[in-house]
Phi, psi and omega in degrees: 000132184282133175231101177265113178224155181291134170255122181291328178294315183278338181074025180200170176287141176216168179280128178240040179295174171298150179309317184296342181253006182289337182281349182278126187287155180296324177306314180299315179297319177300311183295324176292323180294321178295311179305320186268011174061032170268077189300310183303317182291320179298317179295319179296319179289325173300315182297321177293322180305320179306312183290320185296318184278338190287127172239131179286080185291328178301306179297324181292316181291322178298318178296322181294320179290322176297327176297319181295317186292318184293322188262338187227356179104148179296333178299332178287339179293318177295320181294321178297314181296318179299317177300310182301315181294325177293328177295315181298317183295320180290332180284350176086058180284346173066020181303313186290348185258000180280148170284169181296322179298317180293322175300319177296314178304315176302316180294316181296324175301312182301316182296313179302321179288320188264345181244025182307120180241041175067037177098348179290139175286108187256000181201158179226158178236128181228156177249129177249180183302314183251358184202166169254146185233122171263123180246110185260122183300156175302130184219200182298335177295314178284338173292335171298315177294319180303323184298328180291333178284337184274310181224070189297328183291340184261350186267125181242004185269015180230164179294132181268344178229163177273140180221154175304324179282007170234030182055030179069023185234152169269166176075019180265119179304142182304324178300322181285328179293334174304320178298319179295319186282312185287323192256340179249298186295307183296316177300319177299320174297326190266324184221007167100348182204154180296145167298318178204157175235157188238134172264087182285117188294142171293316180271117181294349176274353177273156178294150171269130181251135181242127183250127174251114175274134181296327177226132182302330178297340180276350183287123184296150178303331184297331179286351172264313184290334181285345175251015177078027182238158178264146175266114187230088180304339177295343184263354184297121176253110182276000000 
């Protein structure tokens, strides 16, 4: 029998079924409830599944990168992120073979997975003349940045110095710097232009905007220079 009850220790609802039933996946219980037309139970289990599956990967990754920075220097954060990206490339992530539409779909899938807010629409996608714009509402990512404004001396999870891979800025969460390096700097190095560019907000309560240009020739020079790169259309590999 399924028992969804609050755990005071965990501070949230958890499954308190009999020990012998703990090995039954929540997905199995949801499917059984749907088949047997127990709608309210299925909805309750779906809501619980989001919490059960959710691991705060953003905070975990940011803390891991902060450990590298604090103990080995921020230059090692860049090296670690470059290594990580190279591993994904060797595994064949297929980024450069995707169409623009597929790149946007891939990005939206990642946002839905990492910024799941319990069904709340946390981002929007719009089309402009030269580009598509993904606007992500303030979430735990921007709260990482907000913390630096409140107690900057105590926060070590953000860049302490300005780097090209942090858009030349201090106070950028290392998780966010990953986007700068992976999607802007490394693609410029490899094919002449960024896959996407990011408008990292000055105000952490403002949305984070991700820009996908329809043609690389339309990408403004400023998005190259701010990461220490030259805009050279002769190097563009389409």
